C-alpha positions in Angstrom: 97.7 151.8 102.0 95.2 149.6 99.8 97.3 148.4 97.0 94.4 146.9 95.2 90.6 146.7 95.7 87.7 145.2 93.9 84.1 146.3 94.3 81.4 144.0 95.7 77.9 145.2 96.7 79.0 148.3 96.6 82.1 148.5 99.3 85.4 148.0 98.6 87.5 145.1 99.5 91.0 143.8 99.1 91.4 142.7 95.3 91.2 138.8 95.4 94.3 136.9 94.6 94.7 133.8 91.7 97.1 132.3 94.5 96.6 128.8 96.5 93.7 129.0 99.5 94.9 130.4 102.6 97.0 128.2 104.8 97.4 128.0 108.7 100.9 129.5 109.6 101.0 127.1 112.5 99.0 123.8 112.0 97.4 122.8 115.4 99.2 120.1 117.4 98.0 118.4 120.3 99.3 119.4 123.8 100.7 122.8 122.8 99.7 126.5 121.6 99.4 127.2 118.1 99.6 130.8 116.4 96.3 132.0 115.1 97.3 133.5 111.4 96.7 132.2 108.3 98.4 133.3 105.0 98.3 132.6 101.2 101.3 130.7 99.8 102.8 132.5 96.7 100.7 135.5 97.2 103.8 137.7 98.1 104.4 141.2 96.4 108.1 142.2 96.4 107.0 146.1 95.1 104.1 146.9 97.4 101.7 146.0 100.1 98.5 144.2 99.4 95.9 144.4 101.9 94.7 147.0 104.8 97.5 148.8 106.1 98.0 151.3 109.1 96.5 154.0 107.4 93.4 152.1 106.6 93.5 150.8 110.0 93.6 154.3 111.6 90.6 155.7 109.5 88.2 152.5 110.1 89.1 153.4 113.7 89.2 157.0 114.0 92.8 157.0 115.7 93.7 160.3 116.7 96.6 162.2 115.4 98.7 162.2 118.4 100.7 159.3 118.5 100.1 159.0 122.4 102.9 157.4 125.2 105.4 155.4 124.7 104.0 152.6 126.7 105.9 149.0 126.6 103.4 146.5 124.7 104.6 143.1 125.5 104.4 140.4 122.6 104.6 136.9 123.9 105.5 134.2 121.3 107.2 130.9 120.6 110.3 130.4 118.6 112.5 133.3 117.3 111.9 135.3 114.3 115.2 136.6 113.0 114.3 139.2 110.7 112.0 140.6 112.8 113.4 144.3 113.4 114.1 144.6 109.8 110.2 143.7 108.7 109.1 145.9 111.2 111.4 148.8 109.9 109.8 148.0 106.4 106.2 148.3 107.6 106.9 151.1 109.6 108.9 153.3 106.6 105.8 152.1 104.2 103.2 153.9 106.5 105.1 156.8 107.6 105.5 155.6 111.2 108.6 156.6 113.2 111.5 154.2 113.5 111.1 151.8 116.1 114.8 149.8 116.6 117.1 148.2 118.8 119.3 151.5 118.9 116.5 153.7 119.4 115.4 151.8 122.5 111.9 151.3 120.8 112.3 147.8 120.3 113.6 144.8 122.0 113.6 141.2 121.6 114.9 138.7 124.3 114.5 135.0 125.1 112.2 133.9 127.7 114.5 134.3 130.7 114.7 137.8 129.5 118.0 138.0 127.9 119.2 138.8 124.3 121.2 135.4 123.7 120.9 132.6 123.0 117.6 133.0 121.6 115.5 130.0 120.4 115.5 128.2 117.2 113.3 129.5 114.0 110.0 128.3 112.9 108.7 129.7 109.6 104.7 130.1 111.0 105.5 131.8 114.5 107.9 134.0 112.8 105.1 135.5 110.6 103.0 135.7 113.6 105.5 137.7 115.3 105.8 139.9 111.9 101.7 140.4 112.2 102.0 141.3 116.4 105.1 143.9 115.7 103.1 145.3 112.7 99.6 145.6 114.6 101.1 147.3 117.8 102.8 149.7 115.4 99.7 150.5 113.7 97.7 151.3 116.5 100.2 152.9 118.7 103.2 154.4 116.7 104.8 155.7 120.0 104.6 152.7 122.0 107.5 150.5 123.1 107.6 147.3 121.6 108.8 144.1 123.7 109.3 140.8 121.9 109.5 137.8 124.5 110.4 134.6 122.5 109.7 130.9 124.1 111.6 127.9 123.3 108.7 126.2 122.3 104.7 126.5 121.8 104.4 124.3 125.0 101.8 125.9 128.1 104.7 126.4 130.5 107.3 128.0 128.0 104.5 130.7 126.8 103.6 131.2 130.1 107.0 132.1 131.3 107.1 134.4 128.4 104.0 136.5 129.8 105.6 136.4 133.1 109.3 137.6 131.8 107.3 140.5 129.7 105.8 142.0 132.9 109.1 141.5 134.7 110.5 143.9 132.1 108.2 146.4 132.2 105.3 145.8 129.7 102.2 147.3 131.2 99.7 145.3 128.2 100.8 142.0 127.1 99.3 140.6 123.8 99.0 136.4 123.1 98.0 135.8 119.7 97.9 132.1 120.1 95.5 129.8 121.6 94.3 125.9 122.3 91.3 124.6 123.2 90.4 125.1 126.7 91.3 122.1 129.6 92.4 121.6 132.5 95.9 120.9 132.0 96.1 124.5 130.3 94.2 126.3 132.9 96.9 125.1 135.2 98.9 128.3 134.0 96.0 130.8 134.1 97.8 132.5 137.1 100.8 134.0 134.4 98.1 136.0 132.8 96.9 137.7 135.7 99.3 140.4 137.0 98.2 143.5 138.8 98.6 146.5 137.0 98.9 144.8 133.5 96.4 144.2 130.8 96.3 141.1 129.1 94.6 140.6 125.4 94.6 137.4 123.8 93.3 136.2 120.4 89.9 134.6 120.4 91.0 132.0 118.1 90.2 130.9 114.0 88.1 128.2 114.0 84.7 130.1 114.3 82.1 129.1 116.9 83.8 126.2 118.7 85.2 125.4 122.3 86.7 128.3 124.0 89.8 129.3 123.3 92.7 129.5 126.0 94.2 132.1 127.2 91.4 134.1 125.7 88.7 132.5 127.6 90.5 133.8 131.2 88.2 136.1 133.2 91.5 138.2 133.9 91.8 138.5 130.0 90.4 140.8 127.4 89.5 138.3 124.5 89.8 139.7 120.9 87.3 138.5 118.2 87.6 139.2 114.2 86.0 141.3 111.6 86.0 141.9 108.0 86.8 144.9 107.0 85.6 147.3 103.6 85.6 150.6 102.5 81.8 151.8 102.2 81.8 155.4 100.3 78.3 155.5 101.1 77.9 155.0 104.9 79.0 158.1 107.2 81.9 155.8 108.7 83.3 155.2 105.4 83.8 151.8 106.2 81.5 148.7 107.2 82.4 145.6 109.2 80.8 142.5 109.9 81.8 139.5 111.8 84.9 137.7 110.0 83.6 134.0 109.6 86.3 132.2 111.0 86.8 134.5 114.5 86.5 132.5 117.1 83.9 132.1 119.8 82.7 130.1 122.5 81.1 129.2 125.9 83.3 127.9 128.6 83.1 124.7 130.2 85.6 125.4 132.7 85.5 129.4 133.9 82.8 130.6 136.0 80.5 133.6 134.7 82.1 137.1 135.6 79.7 139.6 137.6 80.6 141.9 134.4 79.5 139.4 131.6 75.6 139.4 131.5 74.8 137.5 128.1 72.5 134.8 129.1 72.8 131.5 126.8 76.1 130.7 128.5 76.2 129.6 132.1 79.8 130.0 132.2 82.6 132.8 130.6 81.6 133.9 127.0 84.6 134.6 124.2 85.1 137.1 122.9 84.8 140.7 124.7 85.7 143.2 121.7 87.2 142.8 118.1 88.8 144.5 115.5 89.8 143.6 111.5 91.4 140.1 111.0 91.4 139.6 107.4 93.7 140.8 104.6 96.2 142.8 106.8 99.5 143.8 105.3 102.7 142.5 106.3 106.4 142.8 105.2 107.8 139.2 105.9 111.0 138.3 104.4 110.7 134.4 104.5 107.6 135.0 102.5 109.3 137.1 99.9 108.3 140.3 100.9 104.7 142.2 101.4 102.0 139.4 101.7 98.5 139.5 103.3 97.7 137.5 106.8 94.7 137.1 108.7 93.3 136.0 112.1 92.8 137.0 115.5 96.1 137.4 115.8 96.1 140.6 114.0 93.3 141.9 115.9 94.6 141.3 119.5 97.9 143.0 119.0 95.7 146.1 117.5 93.5 146.1 120.4 96.8 145.7 122.8 98.5 148.6 121.0 95.2 151.0 121.3 95.2 150.2 125.3 98.9 151.1 125.3 98.1 154.2 123.1 95.2 155.2 125.5 97.9 156.1 128.5 95.8 153.5 130.9 97.5 150.1 129.8 97.3 148.5 133.4 93.9 150.1 134.3 91.9 148.6 131.8 90.5 145.1 132.2 87.7 143.1 130.7 85.1 145.0 132.9 86.1 148.1 131.8 85.2 147.2 128.1 82.0 146.0 128.9 81.5 149.6 131.3 82.1 151.4 128.2 80.1 149.3 125.5 78.9 152.4 123.9 82.3 153.7 123.1 82.3 151.3 120.8 81.1 150.6 117.0 78.6 148.0 117.6 79.3 145.2 114.9 75.6 143.8 113.7 76.3 141.8 110.4 77.8 138.4 109.7 78.6 135.2 111.6 81.5 132.8 112.5 79.7 129.7 111.7 81.2 129.2 107.9 79.6 125.7 107.0 76.1 126.4 108.4 75.3 130.0 108.2 74.9 130.6 112.0 72.8 127.1 112.1 75.8 125.7 114.4 74.3 128.0 117.4 70.7 128.1 116.2 70.9 131.5 115.0 71.8 132.7 118.4 74.2 135.3 119.5 77.0 133.1 120.5 77.9 133.0 116.5 75.7 135.5 114.8 76.4 139.0 114.9 73.6 141.5 116.2 72.8 144.6 117.8 74.4 144.7 121.3 76.7 141.9 122.7 77.3 139.0 120.4 80.0 136.2 120.8 81.9 136.8 117.4 82.3 140.8 118.1 81.8 141.2 121.6 80.8 144.9 122.5 82.2 145.8 119.0 85.3 147.3 117.6 87.1 150.6 118.6 85.7 153.9 117.7 89.1 156.2 118.7 90.5 155.3 122.1 86.8 156.1 124.2 86.6 152.2 124.9 89.8 152.5 126.5 
């Protein structure tokens, strides 16, 4: 449900807030990964959601009425979110989704060793990230089971272990909504994001066109970029979409060009592969006093992970399959992710400007039902 909207050039977008400018939930620190979520302090609403909700996303991406299988979707995350199950319950109740609880076996939260206690310390920003993750998986796949594995820290080794633990405990698709500039130290943990029979998804980053983000840059990972979404009553789809100005894209300095990726202006791995809405997403977050809006490729990555879970083919889908089914996605042809230069940073090239066919900010496009998976 979209609680409030304004008309801009004939399309409807979430109503602007008078609150302060958005800020990063997890500010970048050297030597560790950071979550890829932004939020607006002081913009919470106790009485109802603001931003795009599960029903909006279902409409925008023509999701089927049938809920789908009970695939286990793993969330690799740092630190504990103590109110996570309660916030998830509020989100699912708001949008008419079936309960997903510890009691009914749908929800499970463990530490990086895979046991329920002790859980790590709490962090405000990472807990918001966890809340966004489980909400987006729920919106994409109401029937999927959710396994949250909480790392002791956002260090490369700890988050690598959370990904491994999610797989060991039965996840068939693992979502990683965090990133860091690719470098040799990070790439030493690449094997932890490659598991036979498991699909790995990662956020492309929230800093626009820049150095490629790890672990999204790995050839074993489906890298998910971000879009801005708006209602458009004059279009057959009923929605319009363009590249989110802050969604990450980049050309790897390390990872060889995969055989399934054929763009010509990056000699190595290009990020991203696919995309979905990453701006003005409604979540219920207790520590921010209720309903608030979050943005980031931390929304689009778990949403894509949930769709893969819903398809029933989790574990059989990898990046190559997304490119092979490019015609099953809605191509995004407008926008850029160079907010300071309107595309000048890449010379107007597809590496930072959306256009027909593949482009780095939005990949092969956004989902149109489950056909691409």
